[in-house]
N, C-alpha and C positions, 0 to 999 in steps of 0.2 A: 697168785696167776702162774703158770709156768711159759717159759720161755723155747719157741722151737729154733735149738741150735741151728738146723739145716739152714734156715734163713738168713741167719748172720754173714757169710758169703756172700750171697746175694746182695744183700743190702749195703754191704761195704763197698762193694765192684761197683756199684749205682753213685756213692757218696763222691769216691774217687774221679769218678765221671765227671759228675757234678764239678771239681776242683779243677780236674783239668780244663776246662772251658771258661775262662774268665770271659765275663761280660766288660766289651772294651767298644769305645767308638771307631768307628773306620777312620782310618790314617788320614788328616786332609793332603797332607803332602808329600813326606818323605815314608817310602815305605821298603821291606825287603823284597827284592825282585828275583832273586836267584840265589842260590846255595850248591855248592859243591865241594863234598867234605875228604874227597880220595884222591889228594892232588898227592902225584909222584908215589902212588902207592905201588904201581907194578910199571914197568916201561912201555904197555900198552895201554896206561892212562893219556886222557889227552894233554895233560896240564901238570907240572910239579907243584902247584901249589893250592892249598884250598882257598875258597874266596868266598866272599858276600858280596852281592851286588845290590846297593841301594838307585833308588829311582823316585824323581821329583812327581808325584802326580796332580801336584795342585797347580795353581795358574801363576802362583808367586815364585820369586827364588828365594829361596830357605839356605841362610849361614850356619852354621850347626859348629860350636864352640864348647867343649868340654866333654863331649858323648863319648860312649864308648858302644862296643858289639860283647856280648856276654853270650857264653857257652855253658851249657848243661847236658850232661851226660842224658840217654832215652829213659832211664829209670829213675833222673835226681827226683829226689824232696825235699833237698836242704838246701843250703845255701851253694849257689851256681859256681862253679872250680873254674872259668876261663874268663878273662876278662881281656879287652885288647883297648887301648887307651887308645883316640884318634884324634889326629891333629885339624887343625880346624880348616871346615871346608864349606865350600858353597855349591848349590845344587841349583840348576835355573829350572822354570818348569819345562818336562819332557825329557830331563837331562838325566842319565844314568853315570854312576860313577863307582869305581871298581876297587875292591876293598882288600888287598892281599892279606894272607891268611898264614898259616903253617906250609914251610917246605916240607915233602915226603922223601923217602930213603931213595927213592930213584930219582937221579937227578939227571939223567938223561933226558926227558919227559920236557916238552916245549914251555917253554915260560910264559907267561901269561901278556897278554894283547896290553899293550902301552898306550895312557899313563893307567897307570894305579895309584891307588893311593896304602900305605905304609902305616901301620899301627904303630905310634911313637915306643910301645913296649906292649907284651903280652900279647903273642900272634897267638889264635885260636887254633887247637890242633883238634878238629872235629873228626868224630867217626864218620865214616863212607856211608851208613848202612841207617843209622839212627840219630838221629840230637835233637834239640833245643835251641833255637839261635834269638836275642832278644836286642832290638836296637833301643838304646837305653840315653835319654835327654843329660845324665850325669854321670859320673862315675861312682855312684854308690853301689855295692856288689846284691842283685837282687836274688831271695830264695824263695824256694819253695815248689809246686809241681808247676804252675801256671802263673806265677806274679802278675797280676792288673793292677801295679800301684801306679801313679801319675806319671813316674817318669820312663814308665816303658810304654816306647812311641809305637813299637810293632812287635810281635812275638811269632815265629813260627817252628813249629814241630815236625818235623819231615819224618817219615820210615814209619818205627814204630814205637817213636817217641811216646813218653805219659804226660807232655804239657802241651797244649796246641789253643789255637783260638779256635771257636765255633764244636762242632761237631767229630772233630776229627785229625789227626796229621795228616800228612803230603802221602802223597803215592812213594813208594818205596824209593831208594835210591842205592846207588851202587858206586863201583870205580867207574862204570863209562855213562852213567845217568845223573845228572844234575835238578833238582826242581827249578820250574820257573812260574812267576804270576801270571795270571791270564792279562789277555788284550795286554799282551808287552809292558805287563805292569801297572794297568793301567784299573785292573779289578779289585776291591776289597771289602768281601761282605764279612769280613772279622770270622771266615770260616775256611780254616786250612785246609782242610781237605775238599773243597769247593773252590779255591780259589787257586790251586796249584795242582800244574801236571808236571811229570815226568819227561826229561829228554836229553837227548846228548846235550853235554854242555856246551856253549855258547855266550862267554862272559864277554859285558859289553861295556865301552868304557865312556868318560865325560866327552871324547870326539864320534863319539857314534851316531847317527842321527835321531834327532828328537823326535819324539813322542807323545805330541801335548793333549790331555786327555778331556774328559768331560765334553766333549761338543768344542772345546777350543780351538780355533781355528790358527792355525800358524800363520807367525806375524813374517808379512812379504818381506822381500827384499828393499830397502828404500836407493834408489838411485840420483844422483845430483850431477848434473853435465849443465854443461852450457848450451844454450840452441843455437848458439853458431860459432864458430872460431871464424874471426875475418882477420887477414893480415894482408899486406902488400905483396902484388905480383912480383917474384924472385927472392925474397924471403924469407926466414923459417917462421914458421908457426908454431905454438904449443898450448893447449888447453889443461887442465887438470878436472878428474873426473873421480870421483867417490861414489861410495854405497855403503850402507849397514845394513845387518840382518840382526836383529835383538835376541832372534832366538836359535839362531845357526852359525855356522861357522863359514865365511867368505870364502871360497875357494880360488878366486881369482878372475880375470876380466880378458874378455877376446871380441876381435872385430868379429861379427856376426855378418855383417854386408859384405857384398862382392871385394873384392879386395882391388886397391887403389895405388898404383906406383907412385909410391914418395908420401903415402901413407900408410902410418905404424901406432902403436902402442909399446909406451915404456915399461921399462919392469912395474909388476905388480909387489905393491908396498902394502904390507898386513900390520894392522894392530896388533898390541899383545892379546889382547883376548880372541884376536880372529873374528871379531865380531863387524868387522869395520877395515876398509883399505881405498887406496886409489893407486889411481894410474893416469897417466899421461898420454894424451894423444897428440901425436908429432907429425906436422905434415913440414917436410922438405922443402928447401928453396926452390929444388928442381919440379915444382910442382906445377903443372900445366894451367892457365888460366882457365877457370869454371866453377860449378858450385857442385860439391862432391855432398850428399848425404849418408853419414859413417854410422852404424848402428853398432853400439859397443855394447855385450853382455854380460852380466854377471848371476855367476854360479855362486851356491851353498853348498854345502855336507846335507843340507835339508831337503835337498832333491827341489829347490825353486832357482828360480831365475830373472832378472831383469835387465830392462833392455830399456837403452835411452839412447835420440837419436842426434847428432851434432851434426850441423850444417855447416861444411867446411869451404871457405870463400874464400879466393882472392882476390882481392881489390889493386883495381889502379887508382893511384894516388889524385886528389881533388886540391885544390888549389884554396884557399880561406874564399877569396873574392867569389870562384864560384859558386860555392856553397851557399855564401850571403846571398849572393843574385840581389837584382833591383829591385826586387818587389818586397811588398811588405812581409812576406812569407818566402823559407828556401825551398827550392823543389826539391829537396832531399829530405822533406820533411818523414823522420820516422825510418830514414835509409840509413844503413852501416854504410861511413865513408873514412878514409884513409886521409889523413891531412897534415900538412908539415908549417910549424911557423917557429917563432921566438916567444919568449915567455915574459910577457912586460911587466907583469903584477900577479903577487900569490895572495887568495884571501882564504885561510883556512887551508885546508886540503887540494881546494880548489884553484882553477888559471885562469888568465888570459892569457891567447894566443895570437900572434900577429903576423901575417904574411910580410918578408923582411924586404918585398920589391913592390908589391902591390900589384893592381891592376892599372894604376890611371884613371879610373872609371870612378867621379866623385858621388855617381851612384848608389855603389855598393863599396858595404863595408870590407876592408883590409884585416879584421880581427875576428877572434871566435870566443865565446866563455866556456870554457872547458869546466862541468860541474864532476865530484867526481867526490865520497866520503873517505876514499881509502887513502889510505898515508901514502906519498910517493916521494923520488928522490929528485924531481925537478927544481930549478932555481931559478931567478929571474937571471935572463942573458941565455940559459939554454935555447941550444937550437933543437925541435922534440918533433919527434912523428909519433901520431897518436890515433888510434884508429878505436871507433865508438861509435853511436847514432846518435845523427842531427834529429832536435827537436824544439818545439815554435812550445815556449814555454809562456804563460799567461799566467802570471801570481794575482791574486785573489780582486776583483774591482778592479783592474786593469784593462783598458780599451784597447791593448793592442797584445801583439806576442814579442818573446823575445826569442832570436834563432842562438842555441846553444849546443853545447855536445853532453851528451849524458851514456851511461851504462860503456863506461871506458872497458876495453876491451884490451887494449896494451897501449903501454907509455916505451916510447925508445930516444935515451937520447942521444942526439946525431954529435952534437959540440957544443960549447960554453964560451961564455965570454963575447956573446953577440949584442950588440946595442940595434933600438929601433927610434930614429929621431921623431918627437913628436909631431903630430900636427895641429900648426896652429889656425885658432879659431878664435873669433871676433863673437863670442854670445851676444845677439841682439836682440834677445826675447822673442825673437819667432824663428830660432835656427832648426833645422830640420838633423837633429841629433840622432835618428834613425840610421843614418847613413856612417852615422860616426860608431855605431852600438860596438862595444867593448874596445875600440881602438884608443891609442894612446894620443893624448890630445892635450894642448897647453892654450890656454883660455887669455889672451893677449889683453884683454880690459877687465877693469874690475868690476864687480858684484857685491850688492849689497845684502848683508842678512836679512832677512825676512822673516824668519821665526826658530825659534831657541827651545820650543818645547820638548822635544823629542832629544836633546842633547846627550840627558843622563840614562838615558834605556836604550837608545839606539844609538848615539854617535852622532846624531843629524843635525846639519843645519840648514835651513831653505835659503837659496840666495836667488835673487833677479837680478834685473838691470834697474837701478833705482828700487826707490820704495814702493810697493803696490797697496793702492786703497780700493778698499771694498766700493765697489759700482753706485751702490744706493746709497753710499756716505759722500758722495757728492752732485750726483744727479737721482732724478724720479724714477722709479722702480719701470722698467717698460720702455723709458726714454731710450731712443738710438744711441745715445751717448755714454746711457748705461751698460748698455747691449754691447757695446763694441769694446769697453771700459772691460766688462767682465770677459770677454775672447782677449785682450790682450794680455791682462793675468794669467789665463789659464794656459797660454803658450808661454809665458815669461817668468821661467820657473827649472831650477837646477838644485838638486841637492846632493850638498855636501856628506858624503859618509866618511867613516874611519875607516874603512877597510878591514871592517870587523861583520859579521855576519849574529854577532853575540852581544849583549848588554856589554858594554865599556867595563876593564876592571878599573880605571880610572879615566874621567871626564875629559875628551879631547877638548884643543883650543880653546881653552881657560888662560886667560894670561896673567899677567901681574898682580892684575885687579881682582883676579877670582871670579870673573865672570865673562861672558861676549853677547854683545847686546844685539839686537835688530837695529838694525840702523849703521850697526859699525859694516865698514868694507873689506874686499879680500881680492888679495892679488896674490901671483905666483900659483894661481891656478892649472898644477899639471897633474896629469892621471889619468885613468883610463874612463870611457865612459860605461857605467853599466844601466840597467835596468831593473825594477825590483820592487817589491812592497817598500813602503816609505809610511814614519809614523802618522798617525792620525788617519790610518784606512787609504784605501787604492794602493797605484802603483805611479812611479815613473822615473825619469831619467836621474841618475846618479854619478859624481865622480866620485871615483875611489881613490883616493892620492897617492901619486908615488915619489911626493917631494911636499913636507909640511907646507901650507899655505902661508900667507903672510897677510894679518889682518892690522886693520888701522882702527884705531878706535873712533870714531867720528861720530860718533854717538854716546859720551860719556857721562856718566852718572853726576847726577848735580848731585849737593849735600841737605840745598835745602828747594824749594819752590822758590823760582825766578816768576813775580807779580809787584806790580805798581803797587803801591801803600796808600791807601785809602784812611778812612778811618774806621771801619768794620770789614772783617773777612770773613767770609762763608766757604764750606769743603763740602763735597759731597765724596764718600769714602766706602765704598763695599770691603767689607772684610773677612771674606771670603771663609763665610760658615765659622764666627767667633759664637763654638759653642762651649758653655761651662758645665754642659753633661758629656759623657763621652759614651764614642760606641763600644767599649766594654762595660757599660754600666755603671760606672762610678761617676763621682760630679768634682768639682773642685773644690768641695770643704769637704773630701774624701769620706764620703759617705756611697756606699754600694747597693746594686738591686736598682738602678734608677734608669730613668727612660725619658725620653722627648714625645712631645705631644706630636702627630702630625692626623689633623679631622680628630674623630672621635677615641683614635690609637695612641697607647702609652706605651712606648717600647723602646731597647737602646739600639736598636737598628735605623727607629729613625731619626737618631743622633746623623751629623752630617760633618762633623768639624774635627777635633782631634781625636785617635784613638785611646788617649787614655791621658792621663795627669801629665806625662812626659812629654808628648809631644804639644800638650797644650800651652806647656811653660816656653816650649820654643815660639810657638804659634802668639802668643801673648806677648814676648817681648819683640817681634817685628811689629806688629800691628801697633804697640803702644808708640814704637821709636818713631812710624810713621805721622801718628798724628799729634807728637807733640813739635816734631819736625814742621808740619804745616803751619802751629801756633796760629790755628783759628777759631773765630769767636763765637761760629756757630758751625757743626759741624752735622749734617745729614747720614748716617750710618743707613747700610743694606747689608743682609745677609747675617743678622747677629740672632740669637736663639728665641725663640717667641716664648719664653716662658716667665710672661710678665716682665716686671723690672730686674730678675735676677741678673741675669747676662750684660745689662747697660750697667745697672750699678755695681759690677763688680769692676767692667772694661774702668769705670770714672775712679777707684778706687786707685787703680792701678797707675792710672794717668796721674793721679794726684801723687802719690807715693813717689813719684819721680818730680814733677811738677813743682806741688807743694800743695798745700791744704787748701781747699778750695779752690784751686784752679779752673776747675773742670766742674759742672754739674748736668744733671740729664733731666731731661724734660718727662714730666710724670706721664708715665702712659695711657692714651686716650681710651675710649669705652672700646675699641676695635680694634682687633689687630690683625684678622684674618684667620685662616685655616692652615695655615702652611706650618713647618717645623722653623719658618724663619718668619722677620719681620723688618719693619723697617723702625730706626730709632734717631733719637738728635739727644748731642750734648752743646753746652754751649756756657760761657765765661760770665759771672753773676760779677764780675767787676766790670765788664763791660755793656753787659745788657742786663734787661729783667723784663719777666712773663707777662704777656697783657692777656690775663684770663687764661682758660686750663686749654690745652691741645686738642684739636678735633682730629678726627679719622672718619672714613666713609668705610662702613660696614656691609657693603652691598655684596650680594655675592657674584658681580662680576671680579671682585677682586679678593682674589687669594689671599693677598698681603697687601691688607688695608692702606693708600696711603693717611698720611700723617701729618700735619698741621699747625704751625704755633705761631703766633706773632709775639713780636721783640720791640721794645722800645730802647735807647741808645741814649748814654748819657744825657746827651743834647737835645732830649726830647724827641727824636727823628724816629717814627713807628716804621716797621714794615712784616711782613709773616714767610716762612720758608714752608713749602710743602715739598715733603720726600717723599718719591715713588719708589716701586721694584713692580714693574709689567710684568707680565708672562712671558717666563725665557722660550726661547728660541726653537728649543729643541723638540722634537715631534715624539706624541705620546697620544694613547688610543683615546685619552679625554680630552686631546686638544684639535685644531683645524689643522686641514694638510696643508702641506709646501705648495704652493701655485707655480714654484719654480719663477718668478718674478725676482728673485735675489731678496724677498724679505725674509724666506722660513717660514718654519710651522708656527700655528697661533697668531699668525697676524690680524686674524678677523679678530682673536679673543684681544690683543693690543689696542687696535682702534675702539674697541666697546669700551674698556677701559680709560682711553685718552677723550672719548668722548663723555663720556660721565664725571670725569675730572673736571673737564670746563664747560658743561651744563649745568652741572650741582654741585661738585665738591669748591670750586674755586670761586663761584657767587658766594656761597655759604661763607667762606672762610674772610672775604670782601665784607659781608656785612656783619659777620662777628667782628671785626676789628675795626670796624668803623675807616679803612685805608685803601687806596687800590694796589699799593707798594707790593706785590707778591715775585717772589722767585720761586720758580718750581725746579728742584734738582732730584738725583737720583738716576738710577741704573733703570732705564727705559727700556733696556734689552731691543730696541731700533734705533737707526744709524741716520745718521745728520739726515736725510731725503726721504724717509722709510713714511709711511702714512699716517702712524701716530702722530711722529714730530709737524709733519706737514701742518697736519688738522689744528695742532696747538699753534703754529705761526699763524696760521690764517686768521684763527681767532685775536691777532695782534701781538702776541709774546714775540720777543726777540731772542733770538737764538745767539748767546754771547760766544759759545766757541766759533759759529761760523764769521761773527763781527771782529772779534779780536786776535783770533786763532789761524784760519786761514788764510789772510794775507802773509803771513809767513812760513805755511806750510801746511803738513797736510796736518787735519786735527784727527786725535786718536786716543782712546783710552784703552783698547783691546784689539789683540791679534789671535786672528783665527783662520785656521788653515795657511796660511804665510800672508794673509791679508787684513792690513790695518785699517782700523775705523773705531767710531766714538761710539759707544752705547751709552755711555754716560754723561748727563745733559747738564745746562746748568740755562735755564728759558726764564727772562723776567719781562713783568709785565709793562705796557709801555711807558706807564709813570714812573718805572721803578728803570727802568732801560737808561734814562736819563743821567741816573745817580750811579750807574756802573762805570767804574775807570778802568778796569782790565781784567780779563778772565784768562786761564790757562787751565793745564793738565799738570801734573806731577808726572813723570815715565818713570816711577821705581819699580812697576810690575811686570806691564806689558812686554817691555822688551827684555826682560830678563829670564833667564832657563827655568824650568821648572821645579831642575834639578836643586836649585837652590833654597825651596821654599821649606817649609818647619816638617814636613813629613818626613817620618823615617821608614816605614812600608814602602817594599821592593824597592829597595835599595841598598847597594853593598856598603860596606864599612866605608872605603872612599870617597862614596858618594854622599851619606852623612858627614860626613868631617867636612863640605863644604859648608854648613850652616852657619851663618853669622846673626849674629843679634840685633840686627839693623832693620832698616825699612825696606832695603830690597827684595821683591818677591815676596812681601807680606801677602797679596793678593794676587790676583789675573787681573785685574782694572787697576787700571790708574787712578788715582784720586783725583778730582777737577777742583779747580777753585776760582771765585769770583772777589775783586775787590770794588767796595762799594765808599763812594763817599756821600754819606748823608747829610744833606744841608739841616742844620737848625730850623724847624719849622715855624712859619710864620705866624706874629702872636695877636692875638683876638684882641684888639683895642674898642670895638664896639662897643664895651659897657662903661669905658673911661668917657665917651663923647656924647657929646648932648646934638642930635641930629634935627638941621631946620631943613624942610622941603618945600618949598613956594611950588605954588601951582604952574604946571610948565607956559610958558606963554606960546600963543600960535601966530608961526611966522605967515607971510604974507598968503604962499601956496594953500597954505591950510593943513599940511601933510607931514610941515615939520615943526615941532614944538622945542622950545629952550628954556633953561632955568638954571638959575644959579644957588647950589646946598651950600649950607653951613655946618661944619661940625665944631663942636666949641669942647675945648680940654675942661672938663667936670672936675680933676683930680687937681692936687697941690703940688704934680712933680710934672715936668716937660714929659714929653711923648717923644720919643725918635721913630724916624721916619729909616728908607720911604715907606710909603705909604699906599696900601690897594683896597680900594672902594668896592665893594661888588654889588652889583645889583641881582637879588635873588628873585624870583618869583614873577620876572616882569611879564607885563601881560604878552600873552600871543600875539603876535603880530605886530609888536613894536619891538624895533631896534635901536640900540644904543648907538648911536653914531659915531661917536668917538671914543667909543671902548678900545682898548691897549690890547686885551686878549679876553681869553674865556676860560674859566677852570672851574671844571664838575659842573658844566653848564650853565654856568652866570657867568655874564660879561662883567669885565672889572676896569677900572681908569686907576693910571699910574701917576701917583703923585709924589716927585722928586724931592720934597722937601724933606729938610734935614728935623726940625723939631718942632713941634705944637709947644708952648712954653705953656706951665699952669694958667688954666683960665683963656688961653689964647684960642684962636679964631683959622680955621682953615676954610677956604673957598673952595668949591668945585663947581665948575662951571658941565652942565649935558646939556646933550643934543639927543632929540629922539626923532625917529622917522616912523609916522605911524600913519599908514595909507589907508587906513579903514576906520579912522578918526574914534577910536576905542579908548576909551577909558585907561588913562597910563595909571599903571600901580606897579609896587613893587617893594622891596625891603632892602635895606642894606646891611652890611661888613664891613667893619673898618681891619686893615690889616696891616700890620710892618714887620718888616726882615725879609726872609727866603719865602718867596710865593709861587 
């Protein structure tokens, strides 16, 4: 085959054309936007340097580090001969940078506009008419006609260059022509021929106006100005204004509104990058009284502007009493004011300001709270002029507002070393503290601590005149006396705070004993009257002390319960969720992946006690210390984990590890224990008591925590039964019944149903099983002393032992809620057992103690955790209750030891009365000891034993005070019956000796 040589030149030309048009993606950001290669060639040239202009056509800033500009001659086919090493530079979106290259021979031509980037080495000396320039993201020398390697960011062939992007090079260049990328640099179709045009050189720098591409909108100037500048008439006012333009350089600020004599701008201060700046608006002391809207305009080199309006206002000073006024709210609410006063107290960056003279009107407060988060240089004793906005602050859940100042614009210290004399007040429980809000006061009477629950997390103690008692703890719900007491309680409250609005680093007010207790008294209460949120929700008046209060420990701890000694002691103890399975899914035996049962679900989140094993050891030590100190023979437990006998068995072991093996045993769990995660349980001392039969429980659906009963027999043969209860809690829930507003809380109807079931079904079942009417009802009834469930039980004849033994000496209480005391934990005895109760009391180890002393570690800082002690105090939130029984030896049944001779009764003359003499013969070989009790059982209805000494269990009896009946001896018993119906007299006899 022959080849045609004439075709080879055309083929080579086509091949070279293909090689000079590399396939490159359009540059997403940096591109070459202008090239000029004739710098300084002649005196007529516009610039003395060659230059290459770079442009960011993207939407994000690009920082170029280690980049180069490389140059090849127009016909170059090998390695490019020029390389300019560039310093690190950053190009913002729409921004140009000018890169200076070699200088021409004619140095008289103009220099390039500034700023420029000068290569660190290798200035390019480019041809005026044609050449190739590449922007390369490293320093590797490129090679070839039109290299398209990955390091080439952009390539432009100008004039008649052999290398270019697309169909051809740019238009021709010259001494007076540069080439420009179209659309001010935004166009990049990868075709130099189409993308560039020739025009007179016009280099753009980083200070040139931005040109955002691709439809991107220039970011506006954001101006920040105060809405107003308020200051005292006759003084100078200043306000700082600022602006920022992310994509342009701010040029300055000027007043755009009509000129006002006395209002001007200070010097404009620009940031280093020029994108932000600030200026001060100044109003002179000569400014006339009035309101002046001043418009300030900021401008940028991007042709943008932004304005804001500041309302310049001179204010006539107002006194603090005028601002406060006599009403519940200030007439200046939401208004800017300027006022003067002496700083009496600081809380963080905020402070209390009081008029040094006052207005003498007792209905208006002389002080004001100044709320500010900004640091300031004011100090107690400073005379301060302050400008800000008055507001009526309403804390969440508060029934009223609190007048204060916010949005402080100016604070000027006028003098220092001033003092304010506290106002003496006798806090009588119904004091109108609103007229004293923010004022410095001295409370002249002693107050009583009523609540310590929020001491650790808020530094608060609730104070009152005396101890407040829950209204339904003393009176029937809804009774006029209950309503009056509740109203008195609501007014009788002042919270002692710690002058912090944050959790205290160290717990305040704890004395040398490591505690402060409800019932302690406080004097030396000097401070400012504040109003705000309080622990437990809602809001109230608070005293922020300016001097350390003085505490008198009038309610000291007792090491053991104080209780008259009988022969059996019974206690009820709420052990505050004693769980051997923990919230982290582990348990006391070291197993993981465990859970607690609640209804049909079993999961760790159902657990309610310790978070982990470390917390449990702290809890266990306190519970054990409390139970051992009580030294009770029977203990009814509430809030112990409902996991069979696992938790109660573990607690028993820990008790015996301290008290000695076998000191305590637990009553085995009855068939039903309820569906809740907690249940009731019982411990007893085997050395003192024996179990009679198995424990009983009532698993009816009304009882989510089934009551549990056990009958015991003492060493002297006396028998009695204990029933432990835990009725439905007062906390509201969707599954409960609502609060009716009568003081009994939510779920009262459920508790009434539980108490009804207890008295109508379970108590009779226990009595029947025991064959004995001596019953003690104990436990957490979640009802105060005169609420419906307790009333129902006492109406059935059961005797409230706390009312009987504690009420005569003070308030019976086992629980403090919302700063009010009452007892939810009860001791109720059947009529037969009540006669054998010699004492009852609560042991106040828990309700009076600060919550911060409990076993929990969560939500406590290190200082609070370190307050823990392994003692009985704050082992629970309920106080235990105790009862002392003096159980007599039961009577001895002698019926089988005697022969009874019963002659027919002899009718008296009236034929309505009958008499007889009965004979009882000792048929044993030993004497029988008296006194003797002869019962007449199943006596004919309508017939009455006239000479009866009493009735027991429905049967009349006669007492014979004879000491003994010798072996074979006889005892006669005269009897007389009334028999109006003349019926046949019939009965059986039993004979007892001893206690009857």
